[in-house]
C-alpha positions as CSV (number, residue, x, y, z in Angstrom):
1,M,7.5,22.6,-4.3
2,K,8.3,23.5,-0.5
3,Q,4.9,21.4,0.3
4,L,6.3,18.7,-1.8
5,N,9.6,18.7,-0.1
6,T,7.8,18.5,3.5
7,I,5.7,15.5,2.5
8,V,8.9,13.8,0.9
9,I,11.0,14.0,4.5
10,T,7.7,13.0,6.2
11,F,7.5,9.6,4.1
12,F,11.1,9.2,4.8
13,I,10.7,9.8,8.2
14,S,7.7,7.5,9.0
15,I,9.5,4.9,7.1
16,F,12.5,4.5,9.2
17,L,10.5,4.8,12.5
18,G,7.8,2.7,11.6
19,A,9.6,-0.2,9.6
20,C,10.3,-3.3,11.5
21,S,11.8,-6.6,10.3
22,Q,10.5,-10.1,10.7
23,N,12.2,-13.3,9.8
24,V,9.7,-15.2,6.7
25,A,10.0,-16.4,3.8
26,A,9.9,-13.0,1.6
27,T,12.2,-10.5,1.9
28,S,11.3,-8.0,4.6
29,E,13.7,-5.0,4.4
30,V,11.8,-1.6,4.2
31,K,13.6,0.5,1.8
32,A,11.8,3.8,1.0
33,D,13.5,4.1,-2.9
34,H,11.7,0.0,-3.5
35,P,9.7,0.2,-6.4
36,A,6.5,-0.6,-4.4
37,M,7.0,1.7,-2.4
38,V,7.2,4.4,-5.0
39,T,4.1,3.7,-6.6
40,Y,2.5,3.7,-3.2
41,Y,3.7,7.4,-2.6
42,K,2.7,8.4,-6.0
43,I,-0.6,7.0,-6.3
44,R,-1.5,8.6,-2.2
45,S,-0.2,12.2,-3.4
46,Y,-2.5,12.0,-6.4
47,L,-5.1,11.3,-4.1
48,A,-4.3,13.5,-1.8
49,E,-4.5,16.5,-4.9
50,G,-8.1,14.7,-5.9
51,D,-6.1,13.5,-8.8
52,I,-8.0,9.8,-9.4
53,A,-7.1,9.6,-13.1
54,S,-3.3,10.0,-12.6
55,A,-3.8,7.8,-9.4
56,A,-5.3,4.8,-11.2
57,K,-2.8,5.0,-13.9
58,L,-0.7,3.5,-11.7
59,S,-2.6,0.7,-10.6
60,D,-3.4,-2.9,-12.4
61,D,-6.8,-2.0,-13.4
62,P,-7.0,1.6,-14.1
63,A,-10.9,1.1,-14.5
64,A,-12.0,-0.5,-11.4
65,F,-9.0,1.3,-9.2
66,A,-10.8,5.1,-10.3
67,A,-14.3,4.0,-9.4
68,Q,-13.0,2.6,-5.9
69,Y,-11.9,5.7,-5.3
70,T,-14.3,7.5,-7.0
71,R,-17.2,6.2,-4.7
72,S,-14.8,6.9,-1.3
73,L,-14.8,10.5,-3.1
74,E,-18.3,10.7,-3.6
75,R,-18.8,9.1,0.1
76,K,-16.8,11.3,2.1
77,G,-16.8,14.4,0.3
78,E,-13.6,16.4,-1.9
79,A,-12.2,17.6,1.4
80,D,-12.6,15.1,3.6
81,F,-11.2,12.9,0.8
82,K,-8.3,14.7,0.0
83,A,-7.2,15.0,3.9
84,G,-7.6,11.4,4.6
85,M,-5.2,10.7,1.6
86,Q,-3.0,13.3,3.1
87,R,-3.0,12.0,5.9
88,T,-1.6,8.3,4.5
89,I,1.1,10.1,3.7
90,N,2.0,11.9,6.8
91,E,1.1,9.0,9.3
92,L,2.6,6.6,7.5
93,K,2.9,3.4,9.8
94,I,4.8,0.7,7.4
95,N,4.7,-2.7,9.3
96,S,7.0,-4.1,6.5
97,L,6.9,-4.7,3.1
98,R,7.8,-8.3,1.3
99,D,8.6,-9.1,-1.9
100,S,7.8,-12.4,-3.6
101,G,8.6,-13.1,-7.4
102,D,6.9,-10.7,-9.1
103,Y,5.0,-9.2,-6.4
104,S,5.2,-7.0,-3.4
105,M,3.0,-5.9,-0.6
106,I,3.0,-3.1,2.5
107,L,1.8,-3.8,5.2
108,L,0.5,-1.0,7.3
109,D,0.0,-0.6,10.9
110,L,-3.6,0.7,12.1
111,P,-4.0,1.0,15.4
112,E,-6.8,2.9,15.5
113,N,-8.6,0.4,13.9
114,K,-10.3,-2.2,16.4
115,Y,-11.6,-4.7,13.4
116,S,-8.1,-5.2,11.9
117,P,-4.9,-4.1,13.1
118,V,-3.2,-4.0,9.4
119,A,-3.9,-3.1,5.9
120,A,-2.1,-5.0,3.1
121,V,-1.7,-2.8,-0.3
122,F,-0.6,-5.4,-2.8
123,F,1.8,-4.3,-6.3
124,K,3.1,-6.6,-9.0
125,R,5.8,-5.8,-11.2
126,N,4.7,-6.1,-15.1
127,G,6.5,-6.4,-18.1
128,A,8.5,-2.8,-17.6
129,N,9.6,-3.7,-14.5
130,Q,7.2,-0.9,-12.9
131,Y,5.3,-2.2,-9.7
132,L,1.6,-1.3,-10.1
133,E,-0.7,-1.2,-7.2
134,L,-4.0,-4.1,-7.7
135,A,-7.6,-2.6,-7.6
136,K,-8.4,-6.3,-7.0
137,P,-5.8,-8.8,-5.4
138,D,-5.8,-11.8,-7.4
139,L,-5.3,-15.4,-6.5
140,D,-1.9,-15.2,-8.1
141,I,-0.6,-13.5,-5.1
142,P,2.4,-15.6,-3.3
143,C,1.6,-17.7,-0.2
144,P,4.5,-16.2,2.1
145,L,2.7,-12.8,1.6
146,L,-0.6,-13.8,3.1
147,D,0.9,-16.3,5.3
148,H,2.5,-12.9,7.1
149,M,-0.3,-10.7,6.2
150,Y,-2.3,-12.6,8.7
151,A,0.1,-13.8,11.0
152,E,0.3,-10.0,11.5
153,K,-3.9,-9.5,11.8
154,G,-3.8,-11.7,14.4
155,E,-5.3,-14.9,12.0
156,P,-2.0,-17.6,11.8
157,D,-5.0,-20.3,10.8
158,A,-7.1,-18.3,8.4
159,E,-7.4,-20.3,5.4
160,Y,-7.1,-18.8,2.3
161,V,-6.1,-19.6,-1.8
162,C,-2.4,-18.4,-2.8
163,K,0.1,-19.9,-5.4
164,K,2.9,-21.4,-3.8
């Protein structure tokens, strides 16, 4: 329980220190209690424990999600995989959180990645009003989310398919 409290405190501090607001069409305020943030945190916490099955239940396609993270676990080894997932909690650098319709996107800063300075994690609200992480983002992701993602990546002229 003590470790969980430390993780939760670190998570909230990271959100408040790393959040920035932008003027775009979609909602931009980062709130720690936003359902997509809660889902993101729960998934990474399960993965940091090596519990891929529980994490996969919080995705839109549990089988594809589990396969993706199982491959990652096998490539990295259990200790490195768990440590990496723990870093995604402890060193969370949130650029922004955007909502558009039933979709949400958490944009994470990756200053150490020379190929892409940001990573996007997409979520979709289901009929039970629960946000599930998309294992395979689809063509229905709203344009405002992708517009913002590519602008933050430094590719404002990128061509992509999105839902208007």
